[in-house]
C-alpha positions in Angstrom: 6.0 -5.7 -25.7 6.0 -7.9 -22.6 3.7 -11.4 -22.8 3.5 -12.8 -19.1 0.9 -15.3 -20.2 2.0 -18.1 -17.3 1.3 -18.3 -13.7 4.0 -19.5 -11.0 2.5 -22.6 -9.2 4.4 -25.1 -7.1 7.7 -23.9 -8.3 7.1 -24.0 -12.1 5.7 -21.5 -14.8 2.4 -23.1 -15.9 -0.3 -22.2 -18.3 -3.6 -21.1 -17.0 -6.3 -23.7 -16.9 -8.5 -21.7 -19.4 -6.5 -19.3 -21.3 -7.7 -15.5 -21.2 -5.4 -12.8 -22.2 -5.4 -9.4 -20.8 -3.8 -6.3 -22.3 -1.7 -3.7 -20.1 -1.8 -0.2 -20.9 1.0 2.0 -20.4 -0.6 5.2 -18.9 1.9 7.5 -20.1 1.3 6.6 -23.9 -2.1 4.9 -23.8 -0.7 2.3 -25.7 -0.7 -1.6 -25.2 2.8 -2.5 -23.6 2.0 -6.2 -22.8 -0.2 -9.0 -22.1 -1.1 -11.2 -19.1 -3.4 -14.1 -18.4 -6.3 -13.6 -16.2 -6.8 -16.5 -14.0 -10.1 -18.3 -12.7 -11.3 -20.2 -9.8 -9.5 -23.5 -11.1 -6.0 -21.6 -11.2 -6.7 -20.5 -7.7 -7.4 -24.3 -6.5 -4.1 -25.4 -8.0 -2.2 -22.7 -6.4 -4.0 -23.3 -3.0 -3.1 -27.0 -3.3 0.3 -26.5 -3.8 0.7 -23.9 -1.0 -1.2 -26.4 1.3 1.2 -29.2 0.4 4.2 -27.1 1.1 3.2 -25.7 4.4 3.4 -29.2 6.0 7.2 -28.7 5.6 7.9 -25.1 5.5 6.0 -24.3 8.6 8.3 -26.8 10.4 11.7 -25.0 9.0 13.9 -23.4 11.4 14.2 -19.7 12.2 17.9 -20.0 10.7 16.5 -21.8 7.3 14.2 -19.1 6.8 16.6 -16.4 7.4 18.8 -17.8 5.0 16.0 -18.0 2.2 15.1 -14.5 2.7 18.7 -13.3 2.5 19.0 -15.1 -0.8 15.9 -13.3 -1.9 17.4 -10.0 -0.7 20.5 -10.5 -2.7 18.4 -11.6 -5.9 16.1 -8.6 -5.5 19.1 -6.0 -5.4 20.2 -7.6 -8.5 17.1 -7.2 -10.4 16.3 -3.6 -8.9 16.8 -2.1 -12.3 14.3 -4.5 -14.0 11.7 -4.1 -11.3 12.0 0.0 -11.7 11.6 -0.2 -15.6 8.6 -2.3 -15.1 6.9 0.0 -12.5 7.4 3.0 -14.8 6.0 1.3 -17.7 3.1 -0.3 -16.0 1.8 2.5 -13.7 3.8 5.5 -14.8 6.0 6.3 -11.9 9.0 8.6 -12.7 12.3 6.9 -13.2 13.7 8.4 -10.3 10.9 7.5 -8.0 10.7 3.9 -9.4 14.6 3.4 -9.1 14.3 5.1 -5.5 11.3 4.7 -3.5 9.3 2.3 -5.2 11.8 -0.2 -5.4 13.7 0.7 -2.3 10.9 0.0 -0.1 10.9 -3.5 -0.9 14.7 -3.6 0.1 13.5 -1.9 3.3 10.7 -4.3 4.1 12.8 -7.3 3.5 15.8 -6.2 5.4 13.7 -5.3 8.3 11.7 -8.7 8.2 15.2 -10.4 8.4 16.4 -8.5 11.4 13.0 -9.0 13.3 13.1 -12.7 12.4 16.4 -13.2 13.9 15.0 -12.4 17.3 11.3 -12.6 17.2 9.5 -14.6 20.2 7.9 -17.5 18.9 7.8 -18.9 22.2 7.1 -17.7 25.8 6.7 -19.6 29.0 4.3 -18.1 31.6 4.3 -20.3 34.6 3.3 -23.7 33.7 1.9 -22.7 30.5 3.7 -22.2 27.2 2.6 -19.6 24.7 3.3 -20.4 21.2 3.0 -18.5 18.0 2.7 -20.7 15.1 2.1 -19.9 11.2 -1.6 -19.5 10.4 -1.3 -21.5 7.3 -2.0 -20.8 3.6 -2.6 -16.9 2.9 -4.1 -15.4 -0.1 -2.5 -11.9 -0.7 -4.4 -9.4 -2.9 -2.2 -6.3 -3.8 -2.8 -3.0 -5.5 -1.3 -1.1 -8.2 -0.3 2.2 -6.8 3.1 1.0 -4.8 3.6 -2.5 -6.3 6.7 -3.5 -4.4 5.7 -1.9 -1.1 2.7 -3.7 -0.9 3.6 -7.1 -1.9 6.8 -6.9 0.5 4.8 -6.0 3.5 2.7 -9.1 3.0 5.0 -11.8 1.4 8.0 -11.3 3.5 6.3 -11.4 7.0 4.3 -14.4 5.8 7.4 -16.4 4.7 9.2 -15.3 7.6 6.6 -16.7 10.1 6.4 -20.0 8.4 3.2 -19.5 6.2 2.9 -20.1 2.3 1.2 -17.7 0.1 -0.8 -17.2 -3.2 -0.2 -13.7 -4.3 -2.9 -12.0 -6.7 -1.2 -8.8 -7.7 -3.3 -5.9 -9.6 -3.9 -6.7 -13.2 -3.3 -3.0 -13.9 0.4 -3.2 -12.7 1.5 -6.9 -13.1 4.9 -6.8 -14.6 6.8 -5.9 -11.3 5.0 -9.0 -9.7 6.2 -11.4 -12.4 9.7 -10.2 -11.9 9.3 -10.7 -8.0 8.3 -14.2 -8.8 11.3 -14.6 -11.0 13.5 -13.4 -8.1 12.0 -15.7 -5.4 12.4 -18.6 -8.0 15.9 -17.9 -8.5 16.5 -17.4 -4.7 15.4 -21.1 -4.3 12.3 -20.7 -2.4 11.0 -24.0 -1.9 8.2 -25.2 -4.4 4.6 -24.3 -3.4 5.7 -21.8 -0.6 5.2 -18.9 -2.9 2.8 -18.9 -5.8 1.5 -16.1 -8.2 -1.8 -15.9 -10.2 -2.5 -12.8 -12.6 -6.1 -11.9 -12.5 -9.0 -9.6 -11.8 -11.2 -9.4 -8.7 -14.0 -11.3 -10.0 -12.2 -14.2 -11.5 -9.2 -14.5 -8.8 -10.0 -12.2 -5.9 -13.4 -13.9 -5.2 -12.0 -17.3 -5.5 -9.2 -16.6 -3.2 -11.6 -15.0 -0.4 -14.0 -17.7 -0.4 -11.5 -20.7 -0.7 -12.2 -23.0 2.3 -8.4 -24.0 2.4 -7.1 -20.5 2.8 -6.4 -19.5 6.4 -6.0 -15.8 5.8 -6.7 -13.0 3.3 -4.6 -10.0 3.4 -5.9 -7.1 1.1 -4.7 -3.6 0.3 -7.2 -1.4 -1.9 -10.5 0.4 -1.8 -12.9 0.6 1.1 -15.4 -0.6 -1.3 -13.5 -3.7 -2.4 -12.7 -4.7 1.2 -16.1 -4.8 2.1 -16.8 -7.2 -0.4 -13.7 -9.5 0.5 -14.9 -9.6 3.9 -18.3 -10.7 2.8 -16.8 -13.1 0.9 -14.6 -14.6 3.2 -17.0 -14.8 6.1 -18.5 -18.1 5.6 -15.1 -19.9 6.0 -14.2 -17.7 9.2 -10.9 -17.0 7.7 -8.9 -14.0 9.2 -9.1 -10.7 7.2 -6.6 -8.3 7.3 -7.2 -5.2 5.3 -5.4 -1.8 4.6 -8.2 0.4 2.8 -8.7 3.9 1.8 -7.7 7.2 3.4 -8.4 10.9 3.5 -5.4 11.8 5.8 -5.2 15.4 7.6 -2.2 17.4 7.8 -2.3 19.9 10.6 0.1 22.9 10.0 0.8 24.6 13.1 0.9 28.4 13.7 4.5 29.1 14.3 7.8 30.0 12.6 8.0 26.9 10.5 4.5 27.5 8.7 6.0 28.4 5.1 8.2 25.3 5.1 5.8 23.0 6.2 3.1 24.2 3.7 5.5 24.0 0.9 6.5 20.7 2.2 2.8 19.3 2.5 2.2 20.4 -1.2 5.1 18.5 -2.4 4.3 15.3 -0.3 0.7 15.3 -1.7 1.8 15.4 -5.2 4.2 12.5 -5.1 3.3 9.3 -6.9 0.8 11.7 -8.6 -1.2 11.5 -5.6 -1.9 7.6 -5.6 -1.2 7.1 -2.1 -3.4 5.9 0.3 -1.9 7.6 3.3 -1.2 11.0 1.2 -1.8 14.1 3.1 -4.8 15.1 1.3 -6.3 17.5 3.6 -4.1 20.4 4.6 -5.2 22.3 7.7 -4.0 25.8 8.3 -5.2 28.7 10.7 -7.6 30.9 9.0 -5.9 33.9 9.7 -3.0 32.5 7.6 -5.0 31.2 4.7 -3.9 33.9 2.1 -0.4 33.1 3.1 -0.9 29.5 2.8 -2.6 30.2 -0.7 0.6 32.1 -1.9 3.1 29.5 -0.6 1.1 26.5 -2.1 0.8 28.2 -5.4 4.5 28.8 -5.8 5.2 25.2 -4.4 2.9 23.5 -6.9 4.3 25.5 -9.8 7.4 23.6 -9.2 5.8 20.2 -9.7 6.7 19.4 -13.1 4.6 16.7 -15.0 5.6 14.7 -18.0 7.1 11.4 -19.5 8.2 9.2 -16.5 11.0 8.5 -18.4 12.2 11.9 -18.3 13.3 14.3 -15.5 9.6 15.1 -14.2 8.5 15.0 -10.5 5.3 13.3 -11.7 4.0 11.1 -14.3 0.5 10.1 -15.3 -2.3 8.6 -13.1 -2.5 4.9 -13.7 -5.6 4.5 -16.3 -8.4 6.2 -18.1 -10.7 5.2 -15.3 -8.4 6.8 -12.7 -8.1 10.0 -14.9 -11.8 10.2 -15.5 -12.5 9.9 -11.5 -10.0 12.6 -10.7 -11.3 15.1 -13.5 -14.8 14.6 -12.2 -13.7 15.3 -8.5 -11.9 18.4 -9.7 -14.7 19.4 -11.5 -16.8 18.9 -8.2 -14.5 21.0 -6.0 -15.1 24.1 -8.5 -18.8 23.4 -8.6 -19.2 23.4 -4.8 -17.4 26.8 -4.6 -13.6 25.7 -3.4 -11.1 28.3 -4.5 -8.9 26.9 -7.4 -5.4 28.1 -6.4 -3.7 26.0 -9.3 -4.4 23.2 -11.8 -7.9 22.2 -12.8 -9.5 19.9 -15.1 -7.7 18.6 -18.5 -4.2 17.7 -19.0 -1.2 19.8 -18.5 -0.2 22.3 -21.3 1.8 20.4 -24.0 0.4 17.2 -23.2 -2.0 15.6 -25.4 -1.7 12.1 -24.9 -1.4 10.0 -21.5 -3.5 10.2 -18.3 -1.4 13.2 -17.0 -3.5 15.3 -14.6 -2.6 19.1 -13.6 -1.2 19.2 -10.0 -4.3 21.0 -8.5 -4.7 22.8 -5.1 -8.0 24.1 -3.6 -8.1 26.6 -0.6 -11.1 27.7 1.4 -12.4 24.2 1.3 -15.0 23.2 4.1 -14.8 19.7 5.3 -18.4 18.8 4.1 -17.2 19.4 0.5 -16.9 16.2 -1.8 -13.3 17.0 -2.3 -12.7 17.0 1.4 -14.7 13.7 2.0 -14.0 11.3 -1.0 -10.4 9.7 -1.5 -9.2 11.4 -4.8 -6.2 9.4 -5.5 -4.7 12.0 -7.9 -2.3 15.1 -7.4 -5.1 17.1 -5.7 -4.7 19.0 -2.5 -7.5 20.6 -0.3 -6.7 23.6 2.0 -8.9 24.0 5.1 -9.1 26.6 7.7 -9.3 26.4 11.4 -9.8 28.8 14.2 -8.3 26.7 17.2 -6.4 23.6 17.7 -9.3 22.0 19.1 -11.4 22.9 16.0 -8.3 21.4 13.9 -8.5 18.0 15.7 -12.2 17.9 15.1 -12.1 18.7 11.4 -9.2 16.2 11.1 -11.2 13.5 12.8 -14.3 14.0 11.0 -13.9 11.5 8.4 -14.9 7.9 7.8 -11.3 7.2 7.3 -8.6 6.8 9.9 -5.6 5.6 7.9 -2.8 8.2 8.5 -2.4 11.6 10.0 0.3 14.4 9.7 1.3 17.4 12.2 4.1 19.8 11.3 5.3 22.5 13.8 8.4 24.2 15.2 7.2 23.2 18.6 7.7 19.4 19.0 5.9 19.2 22.3 2.6 20.8 20.9 3.1 18.6 17.7 3.1 15.6 19.9 0.0 16.7 21.8 -1.7 17.1 18.7 -0.6 13.9 17.1 -2.0 12.1 20.2 -5.6 13.2 19.5 -5.9 12.2 15.8 -8.0 9.2 15.3 -5.6 7.5 12.8 -3.4 4.4 12.9 -0.3 5.8 11.6 0.6 9.6 12.5 3.7 11.4 11.2 5.3 14.4 13.3 7.4 16.4 11.1 7.8 13.8 8.3 8.9 11.2 10.6 9.3 7.6 8.9 10.2 4.2 10.3 10.0 0.8 8.6 9.3 -0.5 12.2 6.1 1.4 12.8 3.1 -0.5 12.5 0.9 0.5 9.6 -2.7 0.4 9.4 -6.0 2.2 9.8 -8.9 3.0 12.3 -12.7 3.1 10.9 -13.2 2.3 7.3 -9.3 2.3 6.7 -9.2 -1.3 7.5 -7.8 -3.6 10.2 -4.7 -5.3 11.7 -1.1 -3.7 11.0 1.6 -4.2 8.7 5.4 -3.2 8.6 7.7 -4.4 11.2 7.3 -6.9 14.1 3.5 -6.1 14.1 3.5 -7.4 10.6 4.5 -10.7 11.8 1.4 -11.1 14.0 -0.9 -10.9 11.2 0.3 -14.3 9.9 0.7 -16.2 13.6 -2.0 -18.1 15.5 -1.5 -18.2 19.5 -1.4 -21.6 20.9 -1.7 -22.2 24.9 0.0 -25.3 26.1 -1.3 -25.6 29.7 0.8 -27.9 31.9 3.7 -27.8 29.7 5.9 -27.3 32.6 6.1 -29.5 35.8 3.9 -28.1 38.6 6.2 -26.7 41.3 7.0 -28.9 44.1 4.9 -28.5 47.3 
C-alpha cells in the first residue's frame, strides 16, 4: 500500500493546505493500492509562487548549466527505471514487459533527445540590424493523463526545463505513483528549488486553478477533447498560451499489394497495445472492399494471439485503467453490435477465466461504415474497426472524414504510393510502414489539439520570440 500524501513544492515535500485523501485503485485487482492527497487552489498558489521565484534565476542559467542538470536527471531516471515500471503496472495496468520497455523507455528517449537538441538549439539569430531572441515563456502549468504516464510527463517537463522555464505538474489522479517517483528523481538530481513542483489532484480542484491562475504563462494539457475545451475557456481570461494534445480516431490505410496480409496483422497488434489506450492508436483500419473477407480472416487470427491477463504475468495486454473506462468501452462495443457491424472477435464482457479486474476482450469489428458510432467516437480500448474502400481517393476521403486529426497510418509495399497517400491525410503525425522518430513533431489538426511536442518543435512551445531592432550598428554609408 503506497501512501503519497505530500506535494513537492519549492524543493521540499509538504503537506497539502487542506488534507483530502484519495484512494488509487489497481485496475487488475479492483483493490485499493495506495492513497494520495488531492490538492486545491491554495496548493496551486503556493506552487506557482515558488515557480515564479525560481524563474528569475533559472531563466538566466546558461545552456551548459541546464544540460548538466538534465544529464543528472537522466542518470537518476535510469537508476529508478525499475521503480517507475512497477508503479506504472500497479497504477494503470500496463503489462510488466510494456512498463519496463516502452512505457519507461519513452521517458529516456525524450530526455536524451532534449539534451542533444539543447546542445545546439539556436536561441538567438541576427537578421541584419535586428537580433531575434527566443526566451523562456515563464511559469508553465502541465496537466498530464494516465495512459502513458512517463511519456506525457517527459515531453512537457524536459523541454520546459531545457528552455529555462519553471513548472507546476499535475499528473492524473488515476495514475499518480510514477509521477511521485519522477519528482523524487528530479529532487535527487539536484534540480534547484522551485524549478519543478508537483501537486496531485483532480481537474476541478487543481486543473481549473492552474488554467485560471494569472501568474501561469502557459498551460500544456494532454487528455480528452472535452476537457481541453474547458481548459481553454478557463485560460482565456488571462490570455495565457494554451497547448493541447487531445483525442484521436486515427485511420490506418492498408494498400492493396503484396504486403497486405502482414500489414493487416501488424495493424491489429498495434491497435491492441496498451489495451488500446493510446490517443494516436490506429483504430480505423481501411482495407479494399474486394479483400474484406481476407482481412477478416487475418484479423481474426491475429487477435486470437493477443493474450489478456495479470499485468505481472506474461500477457500481451492488461486491463483498461478504471471501472469508468471499462463501462465506456463495454457500452461502445455493444453499440457496434447494435448498429450492425460484423463482430469478428471479442465482444462484451471480460475474457474467459477473468472474473475480476477491468479486462476487456480484444475486439475487432468489420464491415463498418464510417458513420457508425464505433467509427466516430474515441473508444480508448482494445477495439478495432475495419472499413472498406473502393479506391484510394475514397480511402483518403474516409480517413479524413473525422473531427479528429492527431495521427494517420499508411502501410504498403510501394513506398512511393504510400508517401503520396500520406501527404493527403489531414493529421499532424503520419507514420508510413510503422515509422517512428523521437525528433518528429507530435500533435494534431482539428479537434485533436494545437501546438507540437517532441524534438525541437517541443522546445518552441515554451519560448517567446523577442525582436531587438537596431541591435547591430547600421552599416556605414
